[in-house]
C-alpha positions as CSV (number, residue, x, y, z in Angstrom):
1,M,74.0,2.5,-13.0
2,R,73.5,6.2,-14.5
3,N,74.0,5.3,-17.9
4,N,71.5,2.2,-17.8
5,I,69.0,4.5,-16.6
6,S,69.8,6.9,-19.1
7,Y,69.6,4.3,-21.7
8,W,66.4,2.7,-20.3
9,S,64.8,6.6,-20.0
10,R,65.7,7.2,-23.8
11,R,64.1,4.0,-24.8
12,L,61.0,4.1,-22.8
13,M,60.3,7.6,-24.2
14,L,61.1,6.5,-27.9
15,E,58.5,3.8,-27.4
16,H,55.8,5.4,-25.2
17,G,56.7,9.2,-25.3
18,T,53.5,10.1,-26.5
19,T,51.4,8.3,-24.1
20,I,53.8,9.4,-21.2
21,Q,53.4,13.1,-21.9
22,H,49.6,12.6,-22.3
23,V,49.5,11.0,-19.0
24,L,51.8,13.6,-17.2
25,K,49.4,16.3,-18.7
26,S,46.0,14.9,-17.7
27,A,47.8,14.2,-14.2
28,A,48.7,17.9,-13.9
29,V,45.0,19.1,-15.2
30,L,43.5,16.8,-12.4
31,V,45.7,18.2,-9.8
32,L,45.1,21.8,-10.8
33,I,41.3,21.1,-10.9
34,A,41.7,19.6,-7.5
35,V,43.4,22.3,-6.0
36,L,41.1,25.2,-7.6
37,L,38.0,23.3,-6.2
38,E,39.8,23.0,-2.7
39,T,40.9,26.6,-3.0
40,F,37.6,28.3,-4.2
41,V,35.0,25.9,-4.1
42,F,35.2,24.2,-0.8
43,N,36.5,27.2,1.0
44,I,33.5,29.3,-0.2
45,N,33.0,30.5,3.4
46,Y,36.4,32.1,3.3
47,F,35.6,34.3,0.7
48,R,32.0,34.9,1.6
49,T,33.1,36.2,5.1
50,A,36.1,38.2,3.8
51,G,34.4,41.3,3.8
52,Y,32.7,40.9,7.1
53,H,33.3,43.1,10.2
54,T,33.7,41.1,13.4
55,T,31.7,42.1,16.4
56,N,32.6,40.4,19.7
57,L,30.3,40.1,22.0
58,D,32.1,39.1,25.3
59,N,31.4,42.4,27.2
60,R,27.7,41.0,26.9
61,L,27.9,37.6,27.9
62,E,26.5,37.1,31.6
63,L,28.7,33.9,32.5
64,T,31.3,33.4,35.3
65,K,35.0,32.9,34.5
66,T,37.7,30.6,35.3
67,T,40.9,31.8,36.4
68,D,42.5,31.7,33.1
69,D,39.5,34.0,31.6
70,Q,37.4,31.4,30.0
71,Y,33.5,31.5,30.6
72,R,31.7,28.7,32.2
73,V,28.6,27.4,30.4
74,T,27.1,25.4,33.2
75,E,23.9,23.0,33.5
76,V,22.4,25.9,35.4
77,N,23.6,28.7,33.1
78,H,23.6,27.6,29.5
79,V,21.3,29.9,27.8
80,I,23.5,33.1,26.3
81,E,21.0,35.9,25.2
82,F,22.0,39.3,23.4
83,K,19.6,41.9,23.4
84,D,19.2,44.9,21.2
85,L,21.7,44.4,18.8
86,N,20.4,46.5,16.2
87,S,22.8,45.1,13.4
88,E,22.9,42.5,10.5
89,V,24.0,39.3,11.8
90,H,25.4,36.9,9.1
91,N,27.1,34.1,11.2
92,L,27.5,33.4,14.9
93,W,31.5,32.2,16.2
94,L,31.3,30.0,19.5
95,N,34.9,30.0,20.1
96,F,35.2,27.2,22.7
97,D,38.4,26.4,24.7
98,Y,40.5,23.4,22.6
99,R,42.4,22.6,25.7
100,Q,39.2,21.0,27.5
101,P,38.1,17.4,26.8
102,A,36.3,17.2,23.2
103,Q,32.3,17.5,23.9
104,Q,29.5,17.0,21.0
105,L,27.1,19.9,21.7
106,K,23.8,20.7,20.6
107,V,23.1,24.5,19.7
108,K,19.8,25.8,19.6
109,I,19.6,29.6,18.0
110,Q,16.9,31.8,18.3
111,F,16.7,35.3,17.2
112,T,14.2,38.4,16.3
113,D,14.7,40.3,13.2
114,E,12.7,42.5,10.9
115,A,10.6,39.3,9.6
116,H,10.1,38.3,13.3
117,S,9.4,40.5,16.1
118,T,9.2,37.3,18.9
119,Y,11.5,34.4,18.8
120,F,10.1,31.8,16.5
121,D,10.0,28.0,16.4
122,S,8.7,24.9,14.2
123,T,5.0,25.0,13.9
124,E,2.3,22.9,12.0
125,Y,3.1,24.7,8.9
126,T,7.0,25.8,9.3
127,V,10.2,24.9,10.3
128,G,11.9,27.0,12.7
129,V,16.0,27.1,13.3
130,P,17.3,23.5,13.4
131,D,19.5,22.6,16.2
132,V,23.3,22.8,15.1
133,D,25.8,20.1,16.0
134,V,29.0,21.8,17.6
135,N,32.0,20.0,18.5
136,T,34.7,21.7,20.9
137,L,37.5,20.4,19.1
138,C,36.0,21.2,15.1
139,D,37.0,24.8,14.6
140,Q,34.8,24.8,11.6
141,S,31.9,23.8,13.4
142,E,32.0,26.5,15.7
143,F,31.1,29.0,12.6
144,I,27.3,29.1,12.0
145,N,25.9,30.5,9.5
146,L,22.4,32.5,9.9
147,N,19.5,33.3,7.3
148,T,18.3,36.7,9.0
149,T,16.3,39.3,7.4
150,G,17.6,42.8,7.6
151,L,18.4,43.5,11.1
152,V,18.5,41.2,13.9
153,T,17.2,42.7,17.4
154,N,17.9,39.9,20.0
155,L,19.9,36.8,19.4
156,K,19.4,33.6,21.9
157,V,21.7,30.8,22.1
158,T,21.1,27.7,24.3
159,I,23.8,25.1,24.4
160,T,22.6,21.7,25.5
161,G,23.3,18.2,24.5
162,E,23.5,14.7,25.6
163,D,25.7,13.4,28.3
164,I,27.5,16.8,28.6
165,S,30.2,17.1,31.2
166,Y,29.7,20.5,32.7
167,P,31.2,22.9,32.8
168,V,31.8,23.8,29.1
169,L,34.7,26.2,28.5
170,L,33.9,28.9,26.0
171,S,36.6,31.6,25.1
172,D,34.2,34.0,23.4
173,V,31.6,34.9,21.1
174,S,31.4,37.0,18.1
175,I,29.2,37.8,15.0
176,N,30.0,38.3,11.7
177,A,33.3,36.4,12.0
178,R,35.8,36.0,9.2
179,E,36.3,32.1,8.5
180,P,39.6,31.0,8.2
181,F,41.2,29.5,5.2
182,T,41.5,25.9,5.5
183,F,43.2,23.3,3.2
184,N,41.7,20.1,4.0
185,Q,44.4,17.5,2.7
186,T,41.7,14.4,2.9
187,R,39.2,16.2,1.2
188,F,42.1,17.3,-1.8
189,I,43.1,13.5,-1.9
190,L,39.6,12.4,-2.2
191,T,38.4,15.3,-4.9
192,L,41.8,14.2,-6.9
193,G,40.7,10.3,-6.6
194,L,37.4,11.0,-7.7
195,L,38.4,13.2,-10.6
196,A,41.2,10.5,-11.6
197,L,38.2,7.8,-11.7
198,A,35.7,9.9,-13.6
199,Y,38.5,10.7,-16.1
200,I,40.0,7.1,-16.5
201,L,36.3,5.6,-17.0
202,R,34.6,8.5,-18.9
203,P,33.1,7.2,-22.1
204,K,35.9,8.2,-24.7
205,S,38.8,6.9,-22.5
206,A,41.5,4.6,-23.9
207,V,40.8,2.3,-21.4
208,Y,38.0,0.8,-23.5
209,R,40.3,0.3,-26.3
210,I,42.6,-1.8,-24.3
211,G,41.3,-5.5,-24.6
212,I,41.8,-7.8,-21.8
213,V,42.7,-10.6,-24.1
214,S,44.5,-8.7,-26.9
215,N,46.7,-6.3,-24.3
216,P,47.4,-8.6,-21.3
217,R,50.5,-6.6,-20.1
218,K,48.7,-3.5,-19.9
219,S,45.5,-4.8,-18.7
220,K,47.2,-7.1,-15.9
221,A,49.1,-4.3,-14.8
222,A,46.0,-1.8,-14.6
223,I,44.1,-4.5,-12.6
224,I,46.6,-4.9,-10.2
225,T,46.9,-1.4,-9.6
226,A,43.3,-0.8,-9.1
227,V,43.0,-3.6,-6.8
228,A,45.7,-2.3,-4.7
229,L,44.1,1.0,-4.5
230,E,40.7,-0.8,-3.3
231,V,42.8,-2.7,-0.7
232,V,44.3,0.7,0.9
233,L,40.8,2.5,0.9
234,L,39.3,-0.5,2.4
235,S,41.9,-0.7,5.4
236,S,41.8,3.0,5.6
237,Y,38.0,3.1,6.2
238,L,38.4,0.1,8.8
239,F,41.3,1.6,10.7
240,M,39.3,4.9,10.7
241,G,36.5,3.3,13.1
242,S,39.3,2.4,15.5
243,N,36.9,2.0,18.5
244,L,36.5,-1.6,16.9
245,V,39.4,-2.6,15.7
246,G,41.3,-3.7,19.0
247,V,44.6,-3.1,18.2
248,A,46.9,-0.3,20.0
249,T,50.1,1.0,19.5
250,S,52.0,4.3,21.0
251,T,50.1,6.4,18.3
252,Y,46.9,4.4,17.6
253,N,44.6,3.9,20.2
254,S,47.3,4.9,22.5
255,G,45.1,4.7,25.7
256,S,44.8,0.8,25.5
257,W,48.6,0.5,24.8
258,D,50.6,-1.7,27.0
259,G,53.7,0.9,26.9
260,V,55.8,-1.8,26.0
261,S,54.9,-3.9,23.0
262,I,55.1,-2.6,19.5
263,A,51.3,-3.3,19.1
264,N,48.9,-5.2,21.6
265,T,45.4,-6.5,21.3
266,Y,43.0,-5.5,24.0
267,K,38.9,-6.3,24.1
268,V,36.3,-4.3,22.3
269,G,32.8,-4.8,22.1
270,G,32.1,-6.4,25.8
271,D,31.9,-10.1,26.6
272,N,29.5,-11.0,24.2
273,A,31.9,-10.0,21.2
274,Q,34.8,-12.4,22.9
275,Q,33.0,-15.4,21.9
276,Y,35.4,-16.6,19.2
277,A,38.3,-15.8,21.6
278,E,36.8,-17.7,24.5
279,L,36.5,-20.6,22.4
280,A,39.8,-20.5,21.3
281,K,40.8,-20.6,24.8
282,A,38.6,-23.6,25.6
283,M,40.0,-25.4,22.3
284,A,43.5,-25.0,24.0
285,H,42.1,-26.4,27.5
286,G,40.7,-29.6,25.3
287,Q,37.0,-28.5,25.6
288,L,34.4,-27.5,23.4
289,Y,32.3,-25.3,25.4
290,L,33.0,-22.0,27.1
291,D,34.5,-21.4,30.3
292,E,32.2,-19.1,32.0
293,E,29.4,-20.8,33.8
294,P,26.0,-20.0,33.2
295,P,24.3,-19.0,36.3
296,R,22.3,-21.1,38.4
297,W,18.9,-19.4,37.8
298,L,19.5,-20.1,34.1
299,Q,20.4,-24.0,34.4
300,D,17.2,-24.6,36.6
301,M,14.7,-22.6,34.1
302,D,12.1,-24.8,32.0
303,D,12.6,-22.7,29.1
304,P,15.7,-20.9,29.2
305,Y,15.3,-20.0,25.5
306,D,12.3,-17.6,26.3
307,K,14.1,-14.0,26.5
308,G,11.1,-12.3,28.6
309,A,11.5,-15.0,31.2
310,R,15.3,-14.4,31.1
311,D,15.1,-11.1,31.3
312,E,13.0,-11.3,34.5
313,L,15.0,-13.6,36.3
314,Q,18.2,-11.6,35.7
315,K,16.4,-8.8,37.2
316,E,15.3,-10.7,40.3
317,T,18.8,-12.4,40.8
318,G,21.2,-9.5,39.6
319,E,23.2,-12.2,37.9
320,E,23.7,-11.7,34.2
321,Y,23.7,-14.2,31.4
322,L,25.9,-14.1,27.9
323,F,23.6,-13.1,25.0
324,D,23.7,-14.6,21.7
325,V,25.4,-17.9,22.7
326,A,24.4,-21.2,22.3
327,Y,23.0,-22.5,25.8
328,H,22.8,-26.4,26.2
329,D,22.9,-29.1,28.7
330,G,24.3,-26.4,31.3
331,H,27.3,-24.9,29.0
332,Y,27.7,-22.0,26.9
333,Y,28.7,-22.7,23.4
334,V,29.6,-21.0,20.1
335,Y,27.1,-21.7,17.3
336,F,28.9,-19.4,14.8
337,G,31.0,-21.2,12.3
338,V,34.0,-22.8,13.7
339,V,36.6,-22.2,10.8
340,P,37.4,-18.7,12.0
341,V,38.5,-19.9,15.2
342,L,40.7,-22.5,13.8
343,I,42.2,-20.1,11.2
344,F,42.9,-17.1,13.3
345,Y,42.1,-17.3,17.0
346,L,43.4,-20.7,18.2
347,P,46.9,-20.4,16.4
348,F,47.2,-16.6,17.7
349,Y,46.3,-18.0,21.3
350,L,48.6,-20.6,21.2
351,L,51.4,-18.3,19.9
352,T,50.8,-15.3,22.2
353,G,48.5,-16.1,24.5
354,A,46.3,-12.7,23.8
355,N,42.9,-12.6,22.1
356,F,43.1,-12.0,18.0
357,P,41.8,-8.9,17.0
358,T,38.4,-9.7,15.4
359,A,38.6,-6.8,13.0
360,I,41.8,-7.9,11.6
361,G,40.2,-10.8,10.9
362,V,37.5,-9.4,8.9
363,L,39.8,-7.0,7.1
364,I,42.1,-10.1,6.0
365,A,39.3,-11.9,5.0
366,I,37.8,-9.0,2.9
367,I,41.4,-8.3,1.3
368,M,41.1,-11.9,0.1
369,F,37.5,-11.6,-1.2
370,V,38.8,-8.5,-3.5
371,L,41.7,-10.6,-4.5
372,G,39.8,-13.7,-5.3
373,C,36.8,-11.8,-6.9
374,S,39.0,-9.5,-9.0
375,A,41.0,-13.0,-10.1
376,L,37.7,-14.7,-10.9
377,L,36.5,-12.2,-12.7
378,D,39.4,-11.6,-14.9
379,R,39.5,-15.2,-15.6
380,F,36.0,-15.3,-17.0
381,A,37.0,-11.9,-19.1
382,R,40.2,-13.4,-20.4
383,Y,39.0,-17.2,-21.0
384,H,35.2,-16.9,-21.7
385,F,34.6,-13.6,-23.5
386,K,37.1,-11.9,-26.1
387,R,35.9,-8.4,-26.3
388,V,36.0,-7.6,-22.8
389,S,38.2,-4.1,-22.7
390,L,39.8,-2.8,-19.5
391,G,37.5,-0.3,-19.1
392,L,34.5,-2.5,-19.0
393,Y,36.3,-4.8,-16.6
394,L,37.0,-2.0,-14.3
395,L,33.5,-0.6,-14.7
396,L,32.1,-3.9,-13.4
397,Q,34.9,-4.9,-11.0
398,I,34.5,-1.9,-8.8
399,P,30.8,-2.3,-8.2
400,L,31.1,-5.8,-7.6
401,V,33.7,-5.1,-4.7
402,I,32.1,-2.4,-3.4
403,C,28.5,-2.7,-3.8
404,C,28.4,-6.5,-2.3
405,G,27.9,-5.4,1.5
406,I,31.5,-5.7,2.5
407,L,31.7,-2.0,3.2
408,Y,28.9,-2.7,5.9
409,L,30.9,-5.5,7.2
410,L,34.1,-3.4,7.9
411,K,32.0,-0.6,9.1
412,F,31.2,-3.1,12.3
413,P,34.1,-5.6,11.9
414,T,32.8,-7.7,14.8
415,F,32.5,-11.5,15.2
416,Y,29.1,-11.3,13.4
417,S,30.9,-9.8,10.1
418,L,33.7,-12.3,10.3
419,P,32.1,-15.7,9.0
420,I,30.4,-13.9,6.5
421,S,33.5,-12.3,4.9
422,L,35.4,-15.2,5.1
423,G,32.7,-17.5,3.8
424,L,32.6,-15.0,0.5
425,A,36.7,-14.8,0.8
426,F,36.3,-18.8,0.5
427,S,33.7,-18.9,-2.1
428,V,35.7,-16.7,-4.6
429,W,38.6,-18.5,-4.4
430,G,36.8,-21.8,-4.7
431,L,35.1,-20.7,-7.7
432,Y,38.5,-19.5,-9.1
433,L,40.7,-22.4,-8.5
434,W,37.5,-24.4,-10.0
435,M,38.1,-22.1,-13.2
436,R,41.6,-22.8,-13.3
437,G,41.1,-26.6,-12.9
438,R,38.7,-26.5,-15.9
439,A,41.4,-25.3,-18.1
440,S,44.4,-27.2,-16.9
441,E,45.6,-30.6,-18.2
442,R,46.4,-31.6,-14.9
443,P,43.3,-30.5,-12.8
444,C,43.4,-32.2,-9.8
445,G,45.6,-30.1,-7.5
446,W,43.0,-26.7,-8.4
447,Y,40.1,-29.1,-7.9
448,L,41.4,-30.2,-4.3
449,G,41.9,-26.5,-3.4
450,G,38.9,-25.3,-4.9
451,S,36.3,-28.0,-3.2
452,L,38.3,-27.4,0.2
453,C,37.6,-23.6,0.0
454,M,33.8,-24.1,-0.9
455,A,33.5,-26.6,1.7
456,L,35.3,-24.6,4.4
457,V,32.3,-22.1,3.6
458,V,30.0,-24.8,5.7
459,G,32.5,-24.0,8.6
460,C,32.0,-20.4,8.4
461,R,28.7,-19.4,6.8
462,P,26.4,-22.4,5.9
463,Q,24.1,-20.3,3.9
464,L,26.6,-19.6,1.2
465,I,27.2,-23.2,0.3
466,V,24.5,-22.6,-2.2
467,L,27.3,-21.2,-4.2
468,S,28.6,-24.6,-4.7
469,L,25.8,-25.0,-6.8
470,V,28.1,-23.3,-9.7
471,A,29.7,-26.6,-9.7
472,F,26.8,-28.3,-11.9
473,P,27.1,-26.0,-14.9
474,L,31.0,-25.8,-14.7
475,F,31.4,-29.6,-14.4
476,W,28.2,-31.5,-15.5
477,R,29.1,-31.7,-19.2
478,K,32.4,-32.5,-18.6
479,Y,32.2,-35.4,-16.4
480,I,28.0,-36.4,-17.1
481,T,27.2,-35.6,-20.4
482,K,30.7,-36.7,-22.0
483,R,30.8,-39.3,-19.5
484,R,34.3,-38.6,-18.6
485,I,33.5,-39.4,-15.0
486,L,33.5,-43.1,-16.3
487,T,37.1,-43.0,-17.1
488,R,39.7,-43.8,-14.7
489,R,41.4,-40.4,-14.8
490,G,38.1,-38.8,-14.8
491,A,36.9,-40.8,-12.1
492,V,40.1,-39.5,-10.4
493,E,39.3,-35.9,-11.0
494,F,35.9,-36.0,-9.9
495,G,36.9,-37.7,-6.6
496,C,39.5,-34.8,-6.2
497,L,36.1,-32.5,-6.5
498,V,33.9,-34.4,-4.1
499,A,36.8,-35.7,-1.3
500,P,37.3,-32.3,0.4
501,Y,33.4,-31.7,0.8
502,V,33.2,-35.3,2.5
503,V,36.5,-34.7,4.7
504,V,35.2,-31.2,6.0
505,A,31.7,-32.4,6.2
506,A,32.9,-35.2,8.4
507,G,35.0,-33.0,10.9
508,L,32.0,-30.6,11.2
509,M,29.7,-33.3,11.9
510,L,31.8,-34.6,14.5
511,Y,32.2,-31.6,16.0
512,N,28.4,-30.9,16.1
513,H,27.9,-34.4,17.6
514,A,30.7,-33.6,20.5
515,R,28.6,-30.9,21.2
516,F,25.0,-31.3,21.0
517,G,24.8,-35.4,20.4
518,S,23.5,-34.5,16.8
519,F,25.5,-34.6,13.2
520,T,23.5,-31.9,11.6
521,D,22.8,-29.8,14.6
522,F,24.9,-26.4,14.5
523,G,23.5,-25.2,17.8
524,A,21.7,-22.1,16.2
525,N,18.4,-23.4,17.7
526,Y,19.7,-23.2,21.2
527,N,21.0,-19.3,20.8
528,L,20.0,-17.1,23.6
529,T,18.7,-14.2,21.7
530,V,15.8,-12.1,21.3
531,N,13.4,-14.9,20.2
532,D,12.8,-18.4,21.1
533,M,14.9,-20.2,18.3
534,T,13.6,-23.6,19.4
535,K,10.1,-22.9,18.4
536,R,10.9,-20.5,15.5
537,G,10.3,-22.8,12.4
538,W,9.6,-21.7,9.2
539,N,6.6,-19.5,8.8
540,I,5.7,-18.2,4.9
541,G,4.2,-15.3,6.3
542,R,7.5,-14.0,7.4
543,L,8.7,-14.0,3.3
544,A,6.8,-11.2,2.1
545,P,8.2,-8.4,4.5
546,A,11.6,-9.8,3.9
547,L,11.5,-9.8,0.4
548,F,10.5,-6.2,0.2
549,A,13.0,-5.3,2.8
550,Y,15.9,-7.3,1.1
551,F,15.0,-6.5,-2.3
552,L,12.3,-3.8,-3.4
553,Q,12.3,-1.1,-0.5
554,P,13.2,2.3,-1.6
555,P,16.2,4.4,0.1
556,S,14.7,7.0,2.8
557,V,16.5,9.6,1.9
558,T,17.2,13.6,3.8
559,G,19.1,16.4,2.7
560,V,21.7,16.5,5.0
561,F,24.7,14.5,5.0
562,P,25.0,11.2,4.7
563,F,21.6,11.9,3.0
564,L,20.5,8.3,3.9
565,Q,18.5,7.2,7.0
566,A,16.8,4.1,8.5
567,A,14.1,3.0,6.1
568,P,10.8,2.5,7.8
569,F,9.7,-0.8,8.2
570,E,5.5,-1.6,8.3
571,T,4.4,-5.4,8.1
572,T,1.2,-7.1,8.2
573,Y,2.7,-10.4,9.7
574,L,1.3,-10.7,13.1
575,G,4.0,-12.4,14.8
576,Q,7.4,-11.7,16.0
577,T,9.6,-10.0,13.3
578,I,13.5,-9.8,13.7
579,K,14.1,-6.5,12.2
580,E,17.4,-4.5,12.6
581,I,17.7,-1.0,10.8
582,T,18.3,-1.5,7.1
583,F,18.6,1.2,4.5
584,G,16.7,0.1,1.5
585,G,16.3,-3.1,-0.7
586,V,19.2,-4.0,-3.3
587,L,17.1,-3.8,-6.5
588,A,15.7,-0.6,-5.3
589,C,19.0,1.1,-4.1
590,L,21.7,-0.4,-6.4
591,P,20.6,0.6,-10.2
592,I,23.6,-2.0,-11.4
593,L,21.1,-4.7,-11.1
594,W,18.5,-3.2,-13.1
595,V,20.1,-5.4,-15.9
596,L,18.8,-8.6,-14.3
597,P,15.1,-8.0,-15.8
598,F,16.7,-8.4,-19.3
599,A,18.5,-11.8,-18.1
600,K,16.2,-13.9,-20.1
601,R,16.6,-12.1,-23.5
602,I,20.6,-11.5,-22.9
603,L,20.8,-15.3,-22.3
604,E,18.9,-16.2,-25.7
605,L,21.9,-14.1,-27.1
606,R,24.2,-16.4,-25.3
607,F,22.4,-19.6,-26.7
608,K,22.2,-18.2,-30.3
609,T,26.3,-17.8,-30.3
610,R,27.5,-20.7,-28.3
611,S,26.6,-24.5,-28.3
612,T,27.6,-24.9,-24.4
613,R,25.4,-23.7,-21.6
614,T,28.0,-23.3,-19.2
615,I,27.9,-19.2,-18.5
616,A,23.9,-19.2,-18.8
617,G,24.2,-22.2,-16.2
618,V,26.6,-20.2,-13.8
619,I,24.0,-17.1,-14.1
620,I,21.2,-19.1,-13.2
621,A,22.8,-20.8,-10.7
622,L,23.7,-17.4,-9.2
623,L,20.5,-15.8,-9.2
624,F,18.9,-18.8,-7.8
625,G,21.2,-19.1,-4.8
626,G,20.7,-15.2,-4.2
627,V,17.1,-15.7,-3.8
628,V,17.5,-19.1,-1.7
629,V,20.0,-17.3,0.9
630,A,17.9,-14.4,1.3
631,L,14.8,-16.4,2.0
632,M,16.6,-18.6,4.3
633,D,18.1,-15.6,6.3
634,A,14.7,-14.2,6.6
635,E,13.4,-17.6,8.0
636,M,16.2,-18.5,10.2
637,A,17.6,-15.2,11.3
638,G,15.7,-12.2,10.3
639,I,16.4,-8.9,8.3
640,L,19.4,-7.4,9.2
641,Q,21.7,-5.2,6.9
642,R,24.7,-7.2,7.3
643,Y,22.7,-10.6,5.7
644,F,23.0,-8.2,2.6
645,A,26.3,-9.4,2.3
646,D,25.3,-13.2,1.7
647,F,23.3,-12.8,-1.2
648,S,24.2,-9.1,-2.6
649,F,27.4,-10.8,-4.5
650,M,25.4,-13.4,-6.4
651,F,23.5,-11.0,-8.2
652,L,26.0,-8.5,-8.8
653,A,28.4,-11.8,-10.1
654,A,25.4,-12.5,-12.5
655,V,25.0,-9.1,-13.8
656,V,29.0,-8.9,-14.8
657,L,28.5,-12.1,-16.5
658,L,24.9,-10.7,-18.4
659,V,26.7,-7.4,-19.2
660,F,29.8,-9.5,-20.7
661,I,27.4,-11.3,-22.7
662,V,25.7,-8.4,-24.2
663,N,29.3,-6.7,-25.0
664,E,30.4,-9.6,-26.7
665,N,27.5,-9.4,-29.3
666,L,28.3,-5.7,-30.0
667,R,31.0,-4.5,-32.2
668,P,33.5,-2.5,-30.7
669,G,33.3,1.4,-31.3
670,T,29.8,1.2,-32.5
671,Q,26.8,3.7,-31.2
672,T,25.0,1.0,-29.5
673,Q,28.2,-0.1,-27.5
674,Q,29.1,3.3,-26.5
675,L,25.6,3.7,-25.1
676,L,26.1,0.5,-23.2
677,M,29.1,2.2,-21.6
678,K,27.3,5.6,-20.9
679,V,24.6,3.8,-19.4
680,L,26.6,1.5,-17.1
681,L,28.6,4.5,-16.0
682,V,25.4,6.2,-14.5
683,L,24.2,2.9,-13.1
684,V,27.5,2.0,-11.3
685,S,28.1,5.7,-10.0
686,I,24.7,5.7,-8.5
687,S,24.9,2.2,-6.8
688,M,28.7,3.3,-5.7
689,L,27.6,6.5,-4.4
690,Y,24.6,4.8,-2.4
691,S,27.0,1.9,-0.9
692,A,29.5,4.5,0.3
693,L,27.1,7.0,1.8
694,V,25.6,3.8,3.9
695,C,29.0,3.3,5.3
696,F,28.7,6.9,6.9
697,I,25.2,6.7,8.5
698,P,25.6,7.1,12.1
699,E,25.0,4.1,14.2
700,T,25.0,3.0,17.6
701,G,28.4,1.6,18.7
702,W,30.0,2.9,15.3
703,F,32.7,5.8,14.8
704,S,30.2,8.5,15.2
705,D,28.9,7.3,18.4
706,I,32.2,6.5,20.0
707,Y,34.0,9.4,18.3
708,P,31.5,12.1,17.7
709,W,34.1,14.9,17.5
710,S,36.2,13.3,14.8
711,Y,32.7,12.3,12.6
712,Q,31.8,16.1,13.2
713,D,35.2,16.9,11.2
714,I,33.7,14.4,8.2
715,I,30.4,16.1,8.4
716,E,32.0,19.8,8.0
717,T,34.5,18.2,5.4
718,V,31.6,17.3,3.1
719,L,29.0,20.0,3.9
720,F,31.6,22.7,3.2
721,W,29.0,25.6,2.5
722,T,27.3,25.3,5.9
């Protein structure tokens, strides 16, 4: 074995020694830069405070002590004031007892100095000292840097916050404290990863000289590696928000662990979040409506879909009803697509008797989407374009995956996100299988698999069925123009394309009829939601504000991490608008989509070089489908951030193909081609930054709300200078 290893090592070095040495040197330099950044830049407060002379103020505290010498901050006594300090104050260290339960505190600081003889606050023309978030388990947040002028006379500290459990235990208070040196491993790894990504995708990188077609082994290995890293990052992000995962082990969500199993599931998100699980139980018992019986007052209502009337009766009776489920003929139904239940929940329940964890289903669906998306992009690059480099592939694959809205679905991996993510996964795999079938001598199997995936989309997210329009440019020329459909073999192949749609449609229609007595009624109109869906209808007045919010709304930016906040929403539509918080329109916030205004001119390039119109037809179908889905969402449901995932992929996929066309018409190595790579790199970087920041905006029900102490660690990691 040693001889074999030695032989292969020598052979590897002889063939690729120069490349290996270059890679190792580059890796060593990147690691060194990351270490230097973590040591000297991200620990700037350690070096800045090294010369401070710490002054302990415990002898000035007028707080009662516990038996173990901890100061008690109570609801009555939560203001600490130090008078006649007459010294420079550069920072304040509130050293809270780490043994107490974690709490998120608001600390208001006021001081008098040589520029202020009295305590000052915000006025019409000035902003006072902002409140500071301090967490009792986040050491770095306890050090508060102050910007004072000259000597400070008085210092006042008010410790407040929402839902504080008093008393809060304080070990000591100091000014001009020296901050400790901290090597943050997570920040170091992320910095190293970003440096490596920037180095690999830099304009002069060798990856732009590796052709997808001319270097299949190298390109496939690199693509597989990139996809694997993306899966790891996406999975890590999901499990970070552990309050929504619904899986417990002895070391993960241990408070919900049963103490026996290696891993067990548990309910998260309340009763409303268990719709799919409850439907699986109902199906296992031979029924299609949920077991829970609606309250009598709901059954007796003339119009149970009037939310205001429901709320009044709920207050009067004290009996609650299930929200956001379909109510029909005295029973609760699930109006969301049934396919996720058949794939995940029902088999899991039959095997274990437990509820399937929805977040795991979302993760599986998104991983399948990433794999299918990458395979589909590779198929287009390898078989329809000859000049796509590995660098260009990665430069477009990354935003296609990261910027299409799946990160937000992972942020809230609930039953709302599952149909969307699973519908996207089926869509990309359906398109990929179709593409494989087009190039195969025996396409029937590929066609059956692809059409089955595309048809199952209707049982997940019906809007996404518009992606099936891509079938027209893919198959029209082969089966209609060339009349292959009139041959026996062509008819069989075409039948394989159509048959899965017929079978799935028949199943869904029978399912609908069994529930609501109609083959085409999915039950969305019977939804007990914030508006009466039975009377919502279609109104053109809703489209203008929706188009602005979905496409043109600029991001609302602040100066504090995560630097984005909910975008304002104003409308002249004098009716009810269903609107949750959103963070800007895709065309305004994803610069990679700025390629779309040049679509017509780019398609003309394709027409000049190719006699067929397949790729152009695919692009047109994607753009048309994206607009249609956005409008359907606005009319049928409203304006919600998770709905961006319904159509963003279509626009991004169209951009990818448009860039491929431009690249195909440029000679490699020319200034124009290099300029294209540089412009794309900037557009992709900004688009990815926006998409990543949206995932860390604090929202109700997310990680930041449930585990504020851990979220504070993230803030301190990024805002290292505060």
